[in-house]
C-alpha angles and dihedrals in degrees: 000000000000087000092054092049090049092052091049092050091051089049093052093048088055098050137359114285097188126059111258122218113262114218114243119239113247112266115242117246122244093252129008116276097007123140132202094257096037094111098037092131097044090095091057092050088052087046092055092047100047104032105036108061118186094251095050119130106248114200140180116209092254092055091050091053091049089052091047099045090048103040108022107123094213089062091045088059091045094049090067091062097076090047090051090048091052093054088055088052089052091049091052091047087049089071088074095049116119118249123217119201129189134176135184115184140167122195145152136215132201110209144165115229136172133240133178089260106047145302113304128190108225138173127226120203119183136192111195131185122181133175127174145166124219129183141168112209125214088258090063094253115142122199135168136188122197133183120201132186129171146159124220120197124195124200109201102186100168096060093038092229093138123221123333121196129198127191120206130185122190134178121197129194121186128181128187122187118186114225111173101035092049135253095221131113095256093053099047108025094051096115092043094049090045089053091050092051092049090051090056088043091055089051091053090047088052088053090051092051090047090055090048091051093046092049088049090050094048094047091048092049093049092045088054088052092051092048090053089049092049088047090056090048091052088048089051092050090050089054095052093046093052091048091053091049089051090052091049093051088055091049093049092044090053094046097245094114138039120243092242090067091073093054097085090043091054092047090050092050092050093050088051094051090049091052089044091060092048087051090050091051093048091049095055091046088053094052090050091049091050090053091049095052088048091056093247130128107275088217091057092107140258122336123216115195111215099198124076134212111273128221114259118272127220108281122232111245095210104098093168092059092056090048094051089047091053093048090053098041107040111107090206090069093050091048091050093048093047088053090056093051090050091050091049094053092051091046093058090052094049093047092052090055088062090065125085112267113241114177131183107221124198120187129183127173137170131187137182128193140194090281090063089238112131133198130207127193134174134180136186119196146159118233120197121194115187116196112227112206094343091189095158093055093046092050092048095049092045092051091049091051091053093047086053093054089045092054091048090054090045088057090050092052093045090054091050090047092051093049091050094045092049092045094049093044089051094049092043089054093053093046094050089046092059090041090057092052092050091046091050091053091048091050092052092051092045091053091049091049093048093050092045092050089047092052091046090051090052088052094047099246101114135041123246096254093066089056088051092052092047090049090051092051090047093055091045091050094049092048092048091051092051088047092050091047092049093048090051091051090047092049090051090052087050092053092050089048091047090052093047094204099112094078097093090048092049093048091048090050091050090049093051092046095050114185094351128242 
């Protein structure tokens, strides 16, 4: 046995005893001089041809915002709120409008009256004209002036004296000054001041809805940009998969590859085309949604966004500055504080109604008759009214105080929510900024790997399935980079919305853009 092993060893030393690998001949390319990445942009040419028709609506972001801020139906509904609040303010101011009264009457009265002679049946006929002006001032003072003139005629049939007429003219002046319930602005203009605060509050709420609508339009626009970019990536993946299948068909036809080697490439191409149809459907739905949030007909046609997602900028490290800017710029806080002021004005009025009512009354009247003799009379008095029970006034005042406490707590909660929203949006922006940088690095390596595996496959040094894997990683890395870029842009929109300071800029852009393209 040892002899046999020794002879075998000597034989192996003289010549190879194990088969050596034979180098493969390079596979011919599909066309002379072509490289793996030669048609890298063919997918984008197809993209422009298929998905950008000549009648498409091409929009910049500013134009989309102009459309939305001018035609969005939600804003149209919200724009009525300040006008409605203004009518309430007019109603409250109408309490101090002067009131003019006038009366013209004619009447008769049969009466039995006594004289020194006997009882005589007489008839009294009267023509009366009255005109007066009454007003309550903002200080709670009420005054009225009235002018009266009339003619009385007496028919004394029993004595045969004929008709006797007498003309009288009177002027009345009445003044009421509240004492206990107050004659100041807070006590008497409570409803009017509350209505004024609520008008300003409605304007702030309209600003809030404008910011929400602008943020929604921006997010929808950028999501459409991202879906178009992802569609382009999918078209590129389809182009690469088809090219690999073409190379494999050449290999199989020339006998350098078995038919089964094309199965995985065919499967990969089928999955890419299925995903491509899903992307196409999602793109059309996103276009319709953008048209809807802009207030346009969703069936208007295709939409082509002209702006692209930008690379992340350097983020400011001062979170406190962002929070302070949010607390000063958010319209929700202004609206909540104006509601508190309105409730305080109403509460003062209702609290004063719980007090006894003490009024200083001044009255003056003068009258003249047919005999040219006039009379003057004046009177100054104090009138005290004590409410007994007063359950309605107590309930109204208690309810208003509870509403005031609730509004104060709403402000505290809103402040806390704004701080949390700003902090989360700021941190999310930093997170997505770093995520985009890592996705960008991963994408660059995936592209290099896919190109290298393609070149190795053309040279015959790697099987087809490694190219398929490299293509799948390339598509995945490109999609991840697009998602990271979109998430960064959306988080930037969230931060601007949380701060609430972008409203003047948005309105100015909408005003400059006008009615859009």
